[in-house]
C-alpha positions in Angstrom: -1.6 -6.2 17.6 -1.5 -10.0 17.7 1.1 -11.4 15.4 1.0 -14.8 13.6 3.8 -16.8 11.9 3.8 -17.9 8.3 6.2 -20.1 6.6 6.9 -19.8 2.9 9.5 -20.9 0.5 12.0 -18.6 -1.2 15.1 -19.4 -3.2 18.0 -20.1 -0.8 19.9 -17.1 -2.1 17.0 -14.8 -1.1 16.8 -15.9 2.5 19.1 -13.2 3.9 17.0 -10.5 2.2 13.7 -11.9 3.5 14.7 -12.3 7.1 13.7 -9.4 9.2 16.4 -7.2 10.6 14.3 -5.2 13.0 10.9 -3.5 13.2 11.5 -1.2 10.1 12.4 -4.1 7.8 9.4 -6.1 9.1 7.1 -3.2 8.4 8.5 -2.8 4.9 8.2 -6.5 4.1 4.6 -6.6 5.4 3.7 -3.4 3.6 5.0 -4.9 0.3 3.1 -8.1 0.9 -0.1 -6.1 1.1 0.7 -3.9 -1.9 -0.9 -6.2 -4.6 -4.1 -6.3 -2.6 -4.2 -2.5 -2.5 -3.5 -2.3 -6.2 -6.2 -4.8 -7.2 -8.6 -3.0 -4.8 -9.1 -6.0 -2.5 -8.3 -3.7 0.4 -7.8 0.0 0.8 -4.7 1.9 2.0 -6.6 2.6 5.2 -7.3 -1.1 5.8 -3.8 -2.1 5.0 -2.5 0.5 7.5 -4.8 -0.9 10.1 -3.5 -4.4 9.5 0.1 -3.0 9.8 -0.7 -1.0 13.0 0.2 2.3 11.5 -1.7 5.3 10.1 -2.8 5.6 6.5 -0.6 8.6 6.1 2.4 6.7 7.4 1.7 3.9 4.9 1.3 6.3 2.0 4.6 7.9 2.9 6.3 4.5 3.3 5.2 3.6 -0.2 6.1 7.0 -1.5 9.6 6.6 -0.1 9.9 3.5 -2.2 8.7 5.3 -5.3 5.2 3.8 -5.2 2.7 6.6 -5.8 -0.6 6.9 -3.8 -2.4 8.1 -7.0 -1.5 6.2 -10.1 -3.3 8.2 -12.7 -2.0 11.1 -14.8 -2.9 14.7 -14.0 -5.1 14.6 -17.1 -7.2 11.7 -15.6 -7.5 13.7 -12.4 -8.9 16.7 -14.3 -11.3 14.4 -16.2 -12.6 12.9 -12.9 -13.0 16.4 -11.5 -15.0 17.5 -14.5 -17.3 14.4 -14.2 -17.8 15.1 -10.5 -18.6 18.8 -11.2 -21.1 17.9 -13.9 -22.8 15.4 -11.6 -23.0 18.0 -8.8 -24.6 20.5 -11.2 -27.4 18.0 -12.0 -28.4 17.6 -8.3 
């Protein structure tokens, strides 16, 4: 994967937290940069994983380790979605 360099401003007190301390911290930082774009559906988890050079499963687990769920709906909303899907399949 070809890497680029970006420069951005952060408060001086934040510098030590933003500087990368190895591959793992770079991956975490970059995954967190992509998170808002996943959440607003600009990109998918799969595309974000491709950009990061990791598998989708690895990205989902990485977010999960940080307490960020892959599915953000309640179990009730999952059941409702399944009911809608089942009803649509019956009409076919």
